[in-house]
mmCIF file as gemmi writes it, N, C-alpha and C atoms, coordinates in Angstrom:
data_model
loop_
_atom_site.group_PDB
_atom_site.id
_atom_site.type_symbol
_atom_site.label_atom_id
_atom_site.label_alt_id
_atom_site.label_comp_id
_atom_site.label_asym_id
_atom_site.label_entity_id
_atom_site.label_seq_id
_atom_site.pdbx_PDB_ins_code
_atom_site.Cartn_x
_atom_site.Cartn_y
_atom_site.Cartn_z
_atom_site.occupancy
_atom_site.B_iso_or_equiv
_atom_site.pdbx_formal_charge
_atom_site.auth_seq_id
_atom_site.auth_asym_id
_atom_site.pdbx_PDB_model_num
ATOM 1 N N . UNK Axp A 1 ? 27.641 8.229 -23.818 1 0 ? 1 A 1
ATOM 2 C CA . UNK Axp A 1 ? 28.433 8.667 -22.565 1 0 ? 1 A 1
ATOM 3 C C . UNK Axp A 1 ? 29.817 8.25 -22.872 1 0 ? 1 A 1
ATOM 4 N N . UNK Axp A 2 ? 30.609 9.124 -22.006 1 0 ? 2 A 1
ATOM 5 C CA . UNK Axp A 2 ? 32.11 8.977 -22.183 1 0 ? 2 A 1
ATOM 6 C C . UNK Axp A 2 ? 32.452 7.964 -21.273 1 0 ? 2 A 1
ATOM 7 N N . UNK Axp A 3 ? 33.72 7.644 -21.59 1 0 ? 3 A 1
ATOM 8 C CA . UNK Axp A 3 ? 34.22 6.34 -21.184 1 0 ? 3 A 1
ATOM 9 C C . UNK Axp A 3 ? 34.517 6.439 -19.399 1 0 ? 3 A 1
ATOM 10 N N . UNK Axp A 4 ? 34.924 7.472 -19.171 1 0 ? 4 A 1
ATOM 11 C CA . UNK Axp A 4 ? 35.183 7.695 -17.935 1 0 ? 4 A 1
ATOM 12 C C . UNK Axp A 4 ? 33.731 7.825 -16.993 1 0 ? 4 A 1
ATOM 13 N N . UNK Axp A 5 ? 32.844 8.602 -17.727 1 0 ? 5 A 1
ATOM 14 C CA . UNK Axp A 5 ? 31.376 8.404 -16.933 1 0 ? 5 A 1
ATOM 15 C C . UNK Axp A 5 ? 30.862 6.88 -16.797 1 0 ? 5 A 1
ATOM 16 N N . UNK Axp A 6 ? 31.066 6.159 -17.843 1 0 ? 6 A 1
ATOM 17 C CA . UNK Axp A 6 ? 30.537 4.71 -17.765 1 0 ? 6 A 1
ATOM 18 C C . UNK Axp A 6 ? 31.228 4.029 -16.741 1 0 ? 6 A 1
ATOM 19 N N . UNK Axp A 7 ? 32.412 4.146 -16.664 1 0 ? 7 A 1
ATOM 20 C CA . UNK Axp A 7 ? 33.263 3.641 -15.468 1 0 ? 7 A 1
ATOM 21 C C . UNK Axp A 7 ? 32.75 3.924 -14.079 1 0 ? 7 A 1
ATOM 22 N N . UNK Axp A 8 ? 32.534 5.351 -13.82 1 0 ? 8 A 1
ATOM 23 C CA . UNK Axp A 8 ? 31.985 5.671 -12.598 1 0 ? 8 A 1
ATOM 24 C C . UNK Axp A 8 ? 30.643 5.205 -12.539 1 0 ? 8 A 1
ATOM 25 N N . UNK Axp A 9 ? 29.709 5.195 -13.253 1 0 ? 9 A 1
ATOM 26 C CA . UNK Axp A 9 ? 28.488 4.465 -13.214 1 0 ? 9 A 1
ATOM 27 C C . UNK Axp A 9 ? 28.403 3.147 -12.649 1 0 ? 9 A 1
ATOM 28 N N . UNK Axp A 10 ? 29.347 2.201 -13.301 1 0 ? 10 A 1
ATOM 29 C CA . UNK Axp A 10 ? 29.589 0.989 -12.99 1 0 ? 10 A 1
ATOM 30 C C . UNK Axp A 10 ? 30.056 0.876 -11.596 1 0 ? 10 A 1
ATOM 31 N N . UNK Axp A 11 ? 30.942 1.49 -11.209 1 0 ? 11 A 1
ATOM 32 C CA . UNK Axp A 11 ? 31.671 1.738 -9.725 1 0 ? 11 A 1
ATOM 33 C C . UNK Axp A 11 ? 30.317 1.886 -8.622 1 0 ? 11 A 1
ATOM 34 N N . UNK Axp A 12 ? 29.649 2.849 -9.019 1 0 ? 12 A 1
ATOM 35 C CA . UNK Axp A 12 ? 28.495 3.167 -8.198 1 0 ? 12 A 1
ATOM 36 C C . UNK Axp A 12 ? 27.509 2.087 -8.208 1 0 ? 12 A 1
ATOM 37 N N . UNK Axp A 13 ? 27.046 1.304 -9.261 1 0 ? 13 A 1
ATOM 38 C CA . UNK Axp A 13 ? 26.228 0.332 -9.243 1 0 ? 13 A 1
ATOM 39 C C . UNK Axp A 13 ? 26.707 -0.946 -8.512 1 0 ? 13 A 1
ATOM 40 N N . UNK Axp A 14 ? 27.866 -1.016 -8.255 1 0 ? 14 A 1
ATOM 41 C CA . UNK Axp A 14 ? 28.6 -2.165 -7.75 1 0 ? 14 A 1
ATOM 42 C C . UNK Axp A 14 ? 28.672 -1.797 -6.157 1 0 ? 14 A 1
ATOM 43 N N . UNK Axp A 15 ? 28.688 -0.634 -5.835 1 0 ? 15 A 1
ATOM 44 C CA . UNK Axp A 15 ? 28.716 -0.147 -4.159 1 0 ? 15 A 1
ATOM 45 C C . UNK Axp A 15 ? 27.526 -0.791 -3.601 1 0 ? 15 A 1
ATOM 46 N N . UNK Axp A 16 ? 27.532 -0.638 -2.295 1 0 ? 16 A 1
ATOM 47 C CA . UNK Axp A 16 ? 26.204 -0.995 -1.453 1 0 ? 16 A 1
ATOM 48 C C . UNK Axp A 16 ? 25.01 0.061 -1.691 1 0 ? 16 A 1
ATOM 49 N N . UNK Axp A 17 ? 23.881 -0.282 -1.581 1 0 ? 17 A 1
ATOM 50 C CA . UNK Axp A 17 ? 22.946 0.719 -1.418 1 0 ? 17 A 1
ATOM 51 C C . UNK Axp A 17 ? 22.947 2.01 -0.776 1 0 ? 17 A 1
ATOM 52 N N . UNK Axp A 18 ? 23.393 1.843 0.482 1 0 ? 18 A 1
ATOM 53 C CA . UNK Axp A 18 ? 23.538 3.072 1.378 1 0 ? 18 A 1
ATOM 54 C C . UNK Axp A 18 ? 24.713 4.122 0.738 1 0 ? 18 A 1
ATOM 55 N N . UNK Axp A 19 ? 25.602 3.276 -0.11 1 0 ? 19 A 1
ATOM 56 C CA . UNK Axp A 19 ? 26.58 4.315 -0.493 1 0 ? 19 A 1
ATOM 57 C C . UNK Axp A 19 ? 26.059 4.906 -1.841 1 0 ? 19 A 1
ATOM 58 N N . UNK Axp A 20 ? 25.311 4.138 -2.635 1 0 ? 20 A 1
ATOM 59 C CA . UNK Axp A 20 ? 24.43 4.664 -3.853 1 0 ? 20 A 1
ATOM 60 C C . UNK Axp A 20 ? 23.707 5.693 -3.52 1 0 ? 20 A 1
ATOM 61 N N . UNK Axp A 21 ? 22.899 5.649 -2.388 1 0 ? 21 A 1
ATOM 62 C CA . UNK Axp A 21 ? 22.266 6.951 -2.05 1 0 ? 21 A 1
ATOM 63 C C . UNK Axp A 21 ? 22.925 8.036 -1.401 1 0 ? 21 A 1
ATOM 64 N N . UNK Axp A 22 ? 24.009 7.65 -0.855 1 0 ? 22 A 1
ATOM 65 C CA . UNK Axp A 22 ? 24.817 8.959 -0.525 1 0 ? 22 A 1
ATOM 66 C C . UNK Axp A 22 ? 25.485 9.517 -1.769 1 0 ? 22 A 1
ATOM 67 N N . UNK Axp A 23 ? 25.827 8.916 -2.513 1 0 ? 23 A 1
ATOM 68 C CA . UNK Axp A 23 ? 26.422 9.684 -3.859 1 0 ? 23 A 1
ATOM 69 C C . UNK Axp A 23 ? 25.293 10.435 -4.522 1 0 ? 23 A 1
ATOM 70 N N . UNK Axp A 24 ? 24.33 9.811 -4.603 1 0 ? 24 A 1
ATOM 71 C CA . UNK Axp A 24 ? 23.099 10.55 -5.169 1 0 ? 24 A 1
ATOM 72 C C . UNK Axp A 24 ? 22.597 11.823 -4.556 1 0 ? 24 A 1
ATOM 73 N N . UNK Axp A 25 ? 22.664 11.62 -3.294 1 0 ? 25 A 1
ATOM 74 C CA . UNK Axp A 25 ? 22.274 12.925 -2.646 1 0 ? 25 A 1
ATOM 75 C C . UNK Axp A 25 ? 23.117 13.895 -2.541 1 0 ? 25 A 1
ATOM 76 N N . UNK Axp A 26 ? 24.657 13.666 -2.542 1 0 ? 26 A 1
ATOM 77 C CA . UNK Axp A 26 ? 25.853 14.532 -2.805 1 0 ? 26 A 1
ATOM 78 C C . UNK Axp A 26 ? 25.49 15.025 -4.284 1 0 ? 26 A 1
ATOM 79 N N . UNK Axp A 27 ? 25.53 14.486 -5.17 1 0 ? 27 A 1
ATOM 80 C CA . UNK Axp A 27 ? 25.344 14.792 -6.554 1 0 ? 27 A 1
ATOM 81 C C . UNK Axp A 27 ? 24.165 15.861 -6.78 1 0 ? 27 A 1
ATOM 82 N N . UNK Axp A 28 ? 23.034 15.43 -6.195 1 0 ? 28 A 1
ATOM 83 C CA . UNK Axp A 28 ? 22.009 16.455 -6.286 1 0 ? 28 A 1
ATOM 84 C C . UNK Axp A 28 ? 22.113 17.596 -5.609 1 0 ? 28 A 1
ATOM 85 N N . UNK Axp A 29 ? 22.614 17.505 -4.255 1 0 ? 29 A 1
ATOM 86 C CA . UNK Axp A 29 ? 23.097 18.826 -3.545 1 0 ? 29 A 1
ATOM 87 C C . UNK Axp A 29 ? 24.09 20.009 -4.232 1 0 ? 29 A 1
ATOM 88 N N . UNK Axp A 30 ? 25.144 19.16 -4.709 1 0 ? 30 A 1
ATOM 89 C CA . UNK Axp A 30 ? 26.183 20.094 -5.169 1 0 ? 30 A 1
ATOM 90 C C . UNK Axp A 30 ? 25.746 20.667 -6.618 1 0 ? 30 A 1
ATOM 91 N N . UNK Axp A 31 ? 25.309 19.618 -7.587 1 0 ? 31 A 1
ATOM 92 C CA . UNK Axp A 31 ? 25.162 20.305 -8.979 1 0 ? 31 A 1
ATOM 93 C C . UNK Axp A 31 ? 23.835 20.77 -9.264 1 0 ? 31 A 1
ATOM 94 N N . UNK Axp A 32 ? 22.843 20.549 -8.455 1 0 ? 32 A 1
ATOM 95 C CA . UNK Axp A 32 ? 21.42 20.918 -8.736 1 0 ? 32 A 1
ATOM 96 C C . UNK Axp A 32 ? 20.886 21.726 -7.57 1 0 ? 32 A 1
ATOM 97 N N . UNK Axp A 33 ? 21.572 22.04 -6.493 1 0 ? 33 A 1
ATOM 98 C CA . UNK Axp A 33 ? 21.117 22.703 -5.264 1 0 ? 33 A 1
ATOM 99 C C . UNK Axp A 33 ? 19.935 22.059 -4.729 1 0 ? 33 A 1
ATOM 100 N N . UNK Axp A 34 ? 19.637 20.973 -4.899 1 0 ? 34 A 1
ATOM 101 C CA . UNK Axp A 34 ? 18.364 20.157 -4.235 1 0 ? 34 A 1
ATOM 102 C C . UNK Axp A 34 ? 18.873 19.559 -2.891 1 0 ? 34 A 1
ATOM 103 N N . UNK Axp A 35 ? 17.985 19.866 -1.874 1 0 ? 35 A 1
ATOM 104 C CA . UNK Axp A 35 ? 18.262 19.489 -0.722 1 0 ? 35 A 1
ATOM 105 C C . UNK Axp A 35 ? 17.311 18.208 -0.327 1 0 ? 35 A 1
ATOM 106 N N . UNK Axp A 36 ? 17.845 17.015 0.227 1 0 ? 36 A 1
ATOM 107 C CA . UNK Axp A 36 ? 16.84 15.979 0.631 1 0 ? 36 A 1
ATOM 108 C C . UNK Axp A 36 ? 16.177 16.236 1.743 1 0 ? 36 A 1
ATOM 109 N N . UNK Axp A 37 ? 14.97 15.823 1.635 1 0 ? 37 A 1
ATOM 110 C CA . UNK Axp A 37 ? 13.851 15.982 2.804 1 0 ? 37 A 1
ATOM 111 C C . UNK Axp A 37 ? 13.885 14.773 3.611 1 0 ? 37 A 1
ATOM 112 N N . UNK Axp A 38 ? 14.863 14.07 3.705 1 0 ? 38 A 1
ATOM 113 C CA . UNK Axp A 38 ? 14.768 12.608 4.295 1 0 ? 38 A 1
ATOM 114 C C . UNK Axp A 38 ? 14.631 12.651 5.905 1 0 ? 38 A 1
ATOM 115 N N . UNK Axp A 39 ? 14.82 14.029 6.301 1 0 ? 39 A 1
ATOM 116 C CA . UNK Axp A 39 ? 14.337 13.872 7.779 1 0 ? 39 A 1
ATOM 117 C C . UNK Axp A 39 ? 12.982 14.411 8.177 1 0 ? 39 A 1
ATOM 118 N N . UNK Axp A 40 ? 12.297 14.733 7.254 1 0 ? 40 A 1
ATOM 119 C CA . UNK Axp A 40 ? 10.895 14.887 7.525 1 0 ? 40 A 1
ATOM 120 C C . UNK Axp A 40 ? 10.198 13.547 7.388 1 0 ? 40 A 1
ATOM 121 N N . UNK Axp A 41 ? 9.317 13.247 8.502 1 0 ? 41 A 1
ATOM 122 C CA . UNK Axp A 41 ? 8.718 11.948 8.5 1 0 ? 41 A 1
ATOM 123 C C . UNK Axp A 41 ? 7.417 12.121 7.557 1 0 ? 41 A 1
ATOM 124 N N . UNK Axp A 42 ? 7.399 11.177 6.721 1 0 ? 42 A 1
ATOM 125 C CA . UNK Axp A 42 ? 6.346 10.746 5.779 1 0 ? 42 A 1
ATOM 126 C C . UNK Axp A 42 ? 4.997 10.722 6.545 1 0 ? 42 A 1
ATOM 127 N N . UNK Axp A 43 ? 3.834 11.044 5.945 1 0 ? 43 A 1
ATOM 128 C CA . UNK Axp A 43 ? 2.621 10.731 6.566 1 0 ? 43 A 1
ATOM 129 C C . UNK Axp A 43 ? 2.074 9.424 6.369 1 0 ? 43 A 1
ATOM 130 N N . UNK Axp A 44 ? 1.766 8.6 7.469 1 0 ? 44 A 1
ATOM 131 C CA . UNK Axp A 44 ? 1.173 7.345 7.307 1 0 ? 44 A 1
ATOM 132 C C . UNK Axp A 44 ? -0.216 7.396 6.471 1 0 ? 44 A 1
ATOM 133 N N . UNK Axp A 45 ? -0.832 6.237 5.84 1 0 ? 45 A 1
ATOM 134 C CA . UNK Axp A 45 ? -1.675 6.094 5.298 1 0 ? 45 A 1
ATOM 135 C C . UNK Axp A 45 ? -3.051 6.29 6.121 1 0 ? 45 A 1
ATOM 136 N N . UNK Axp A 46 ? -2.924 6.045 7.29 1 0 ? 46 A 1
ATOM 137 C CA . UNK Axp A 46 ? -4.362 6.076 8.417 1 0 ? 46 A 1
ATOM 138 C C . UNK Axp A 46 ? -4.302 7.664 8.423 1 0 ? 46 A 1
ATOM 139 N N . UNK Axp A 47 ? -3.282 8.396 8.603 1 0 ? 47 A 1
ATOM 140 C CA . UNK Axp A 47 ? -3.501 9.892 8.631 1 0 ? 47 A 1
ATOM 141 C C . UNK Axp A 47 ? -3.929 10.688 7.686 1 0 ? 47 A 1
ATOM 142 N N . UNK Axp A 48 ? -3.571 10.082 6.305 1 0 ? 48 A 1
ATOM 143 C CA . UNK Axp A 48 ? -4.147 10.717 5.104 1 0 ? 48 A 1
ATOM 144 C C . UNK Axp A 48 ? -5.543 10.546 5.009 1 0 ? 48 A 1
ATOM 145 N N . UNK Axp A 49 ? -5.866 9.174 5.185 1 0 ? 49 A 1
ATOM 146 C CA . UNK Axp A 49 ? -7.302 8.609 5.034 1 0 ? 49 A 1
ATOM 147 C C . UNK Axp A 49 ? -8.003 9.411 6.003 1 0 ? 49 A 1
ATOM 148 N N . UNK Axp A 50 ? -7.575 9.599 7.159 1 0 ? 50 A 1
ATOM 149 C CA . UNK Axp A 50 ? -8.45 10.331 8.256 1 0 ? 50 A 1
ATOM 150 C C . UNK Axp A 50 ? -8.73 11.71 7.609 1 0 ? 50 A 1
ATOM 151 N N . UNK Axp A 51 ? -8.152 12.335 6.853 1 0 ? 51 A 1
ATOM 152 C CA . UNK Axp A 51 ? -8.502 13.879 6.593 1 0 ? 51 A 1
ATOM 153 C C . UNK Axp A 51 ? -9.728 13.731 5.593 1 0 ? 51 A 1
ATOM 154 N N . UNK Axp A 52 ? -10.233 12.777 5.02 1 0 ? 52 A 1
ATOM 155 C CA . UNK Axp A 52 ? -11.274 12.782 3.957 1 0 ? 52 A 1
ATOM 156 C C . UNK Axp A 52 ? -12.273 12.197 4.559 1 0 ? 52 A 1
ATOM 157 N N . UNK Axp A 53 ? -13.573 12.539 4.555 1 0 ? 53 A 1
ATOM 158 C CA . UNK Axp A 53 ? -14.75 11.977 4.835 1 0 ? 53 A 1
ATOM 159 C C . UNK Axp A 53 ? -15.894 11.731 3.713 1 0 ? 53 A 1
ATOM 160 N N . UNK Axp A 54 ? -16.271 10.536 3.734 1 0 ? 54 A 1
ATOM 161 C CA . UNK Axp A 54 ? -17.162 10.271 2.5 1 0 ? 54 A 1
ATOM 162 C C . UNK Axp A 54 ? -18.58 11.2 2.898 1 0 ? 54 A 1
ATOM 163 N N . UNK Axp A 55 ? -18.931 11.679 1.748 1 0 ? 55 A 1
ATOM 164 C CA . UNK Axp A 55 ? -20.289 12.43 1.862 1 0 ? 55 A 1
ATOM 165 C C . UNK Axp A 55 ? -21.429 11.363 1.453 1 0 ? 55 A 1
ATOM 166 N N . UNK Axp A 56 ? -22.555 11.624 2.29 1 0 ? 56 A 1
ATOM 167 C CA . UNK Axp A 56 ? -23.603 10.756 1.855 1 0 ? 56 A 1
ATOM 168 C C . UNK Axp A 56 ? -24.324 11.277 0.519 1 0 ? 56 A 1
ATOM 169 N N . UNK Axp A 57 ? -25.104 10.403 0.07 1 0 ? 57 A 1
ATOM 170 C CA . UNK Axp A 57 ? -25.472 10.658 -1.338 1 0 ? 57 A 1
ATOM 171 C C . UNK Axp A 57 ? -26.454 11.616 -1.414 1 0 ? 57 A 1
ATOM 172 N N . UNK Axp A 58 ? -27.023 12.028 -0.317 1 0 ? 58 A 1
ATOM 173 C CA . UNK Axp A 58 ? -28.032 13.168 -0.19 1 0 ? 58 A 1
ATOM 174 C C . UNK Axp A 58 ? -27.177 14.544 -0.047 1 0 ? 58 A 1
ATOM 175 N N . UNK Axp A 59 ? -26.018 14.526 0.075 1 0 ? 59 A 1
ATOM 176 C CA . UNK Axp A 59 ? -25.099 15.735 -0.021 1 0 ? 59 A 1
ATOM 177 C C . UNK Axp A 59 ? -24.669 16.212 -1.227 1 0 ? 59 A 1
ATOM 178 N N . UNK Axp A 60 ? -25.229 15.716 -2.275 1 0 ? 60 A 1
ATOM 179 C CA . UNK Axp A 60 ? -24.665 16.13 -3.648 1 0 ? 60 A 1
ATOM 180 C C . UNK Axp A 60 ? -25.07 17.64 -4.006 1 0 ? 60 A 1
ATOM 181 N N . UNK Axp A 61 ? -24.245 18.177 -4.636 1 0 ? 61 A 1
ATOM 182 C CA . UNK Axp A 61 ? -24.475 19.784 -5.065 1 0 ? 61 A 1
ATOM 183 C C . UNK Axp A 61 ? -25.714 19.623 -5.956 1 0 ? 61 A 1
ATOM 184 N N . UNK Axp A 62 ? -26.116 21.21 -5.926 1 0 ? 62 A 1
ATOM 185 C CA . UNK Axp A 62 ? -27.175 21.257 -6.924 1 0 ? 62 A 1
ATOM 186 C C . UNK Axp A 62 ? -26.782 20.949 -8.471 1 0 ? 62 A 1
ATOM 187 N N . UNK Axp A 63 ? -25.651 21.509 -8.625 1 0 ? 63 A 1
ATOM 188 C CA . UNK Axp A 63 ? -25.267 21.356 -9.933 1 0 ? 63 A 1
ATOM 189 C C . UNK Axp A 63 ? -25.078 20.124 -10.576 1 0 ? 63 A 1
ATOM 190 N N . UNK Axp A 64 ? -24.53 19.231 -9.593 1 0 ? 64 A 1
ATOM 191 C CA . UNK Axp A 64 ? -24.415 17.813 -10.005 1 0 ? 64 A 1
ATOM 192 C C . UNK Axp A 64 ? -25.801 17.06 -10.063 1 0 ? 64 A 1
ATOM 193 N N . UNK Axp A 65 ? -26.58 17.644 -9.113 1 0 ? 65 A 1
ATOM 194 C CA . UNK Axp A 65 ? -27.914 16.784 -9.274 1 0 ? 65 A 1
ATOM 195 C C . UNK Axp A 65 ? -28.633 17.161 -10.597 1 0 ? 65 A 1
ATOM 196 N N . UNK Axp A 66 ? -28.518 18.52 -11.149 1 0 ? 66 A 1
ATOM 197 C CA . UNK Axp A 66 ? -29.057 19.101 -12.188 1 0 ? 66 A 1
ATOM 198 C C . UNK Axp A 66 ? -28.532 18.158 -13.512 1 0 ? 66 A 1
ATOM 199 N N . UNK Axp A 67 ? -27.117 17.921 -13.508 1 0 ? 67 A 1
ATOM 200 C CA . UNK Axp A 67 ? -26.291 17.327 -14.509 1 0 ? 67 A 1
ATOM 201 C C . UNK Axp A 67 ? -26.899 15.92 -14.833 1 0 ? 67 A 1
ATOM 202 N N . UNK Axp A 68 ? -27.142 15.395 -13.609 1 0 ? 68 A 1
ATOM 203 C CA . UNK Axp A 68 ? -27.654 13.871 -13.683 1 0 ? 68 A 1
ATOM 204 C C . UNK Axp A 68 ? -29.285 13.851 -14.052 1 0 ? 68 A 1
ATOM 205 N N . UNK Axp A 69 ? -29.965 14.896 -13.797 1 0 ? 69 A 1
ATOM 206 C CA . UNK Axp A 69 ? -31.247 14.821 -14.352 1 0 ? 69 A 1
ATOM 207 C C . UNK Axp A 69 ? -31.481 15.284 -15.673 1 0 ? 69 A 1
ATOM 208 N N . UNK Axp A 70 ? -30.448 16.126 -16.111 1 0 ? 70 A 1
ATOM 209 C CA . UNK Axp A 70 ? -30.465 16.191 -17.634 1 0 ? 70 A 1
ATOM 210 C C . UNK Axp A 70 ? -30.013 15.269 -18.635 1 0 ? 70 A 1
ATOM 211 N N . UNK Axp A 71 ? -29.043 14.298 -18.003 1 0 ? 71 A 1
ATOM 212 C CA . UNK Axp A 71 ? -28.677 13.089 -18.811 1 0 ? 71 A 1
ATOM 213 C C . UNK Axp A 71 ? -29.919 12.203 -18.884 1 0 ? 71 A 1
ATOM 214 N N . UNK Axp A 72 ? -30.652 12.079 -17.608 1 0 ? 72 A 1
ATOM 215 C CA . UNK Axp A 72 ? -31.688 11.255 -17.546 1 0 ? 72 A 1
ATOM 216 C C . UNK Axp A 72 ? -32.842 11.505 -18.531 1 0 ? 72 A 1
ATOM 217 N N . UNK Axp A 73 ? -32.973 12.841 -18.339 1 0 ? 73 A 1
ATOM 218 C CA . UNK Axp A 73 ? -34.021 13.316 -19.291 1 0 ? 73 A 1
ATOM 219 C C . UNK Axp A 73 ? -33.836 13.24 -20.953 1 0 ? 73 A 1
ATOM 220 N N . UNK Axp A 74 ? -32.588 13.358 -21.111 1 0 ? 74 A 1
ATOM 221 C CA . UNK Axp A 74 ? -32.065 13.131 -22.698 1 0 ? 74 A 1
ATOM 222 C C . UNK Axp A 74 ? -32.209 11.411 -23.161 1 0 ? 74 A 1
ATOM 223 N N . UNK Axp A 75 ? -32.097 10.962 -22.214 1 0 ? 75 A 1
ATOM 224 C CA . UNK Axp A 75 ? -32.374 9.417 -22.401 1 0 ? 75 A 1
ATOM 225 C C . UNK Axp A 75 ? -33.66 8.926 -22.716 1 0 ? 75 A 1
ATOM 226 N N . UNK Axp A 76 ? -34.653 9.777 -22.075 1 0 ? 76 A 1
ATOM 227 C CA . UNK Axp A 76 ? -35.825 9.478 -21.869 1 0 ? 76 A 1
ATOM 228 C C . UNK Axp A 76 ? -36.371 10.379 -23.392 1 0 ? 76 A 1
ATOM 229 N N . UNK Axp A 77 ? -35.946 11.12 -23.694 1 0 ? 77 A 1
ATOM 230 C CA . UNK Axp A 77 ? -36.507 12.223 -24.993 1 0 ? 77 A 1
ATOM 231 C C . UNK Axp A 77 ? -35.847 11.529 -26.191 1 0 ? 77 A 1
ATOM 232 N N . UNK Axp A 78 ? -34.854 10.82 -26.364 1 0 ? 78 A 1
ATOM 233 C CA . UNK Axp A 78 ? -34.406 10.113 -27.639 1 0 ? 78 A 1
ATOM 234 C C . UNK Axp A 78 ? -34.953 8.917 -27.678 1 0 ? 78 A 1
ATOM 235 N N . UNK Axp A 79 ? -35.468 8.592 -28.683 1 0 ? 79 A 1
ATOM 236 C CA . UNK Axp A 79 ? -35.793 7.353 -28.95 1 0 ? 79 A 1
ATOM 237 C C . UNK Axp A 79 ? -34.806 6.389 -29.382 1 0 ? 79 A 1
ATOM 238 N N . UNK Axp A 80 ? -34.777 5.081 -29.007 1 0 ? 80 A 1
ATOM 239 C CA . UNK Axp A 80 ? -33.807 4.203 -29.564 1 0 ? 80 A 1
ATOM 240 C C . UNK Axp A 80 ? -34.253 3.647 -30.712 1 0 ? 80 A 1
ATOM 241 N N . UNK Axp A 81 ? -33.127 3.226 -31.74 1 0 ? 81 A 1
ATOM 242 C CA . UNK Axp A 81 ? -33.146 2.737 -32.953 1 0 ? 81 A 1
ATOM 243 C C . UNK Axp A 81 ? -33.717 1.451 -32.895 1 0 ? 81 A 1
């Protein structure tokens, strides 16, 4: 890394966290065209967990059930040493 770049990095690291974030945002937007989505609220854990419901064991699909039966049958069919 060049001496000038090293000096800039050191100055940024010494700045308050809010300034570091601002510099990072500006660099990403100007150099790479990335836009910060800080205005969009992030979903809470409860919202994400509420989307998924546990299925009862009886609700296993046929393919899974046949797979389990095949494994069990192969354990019975092969003698142990």
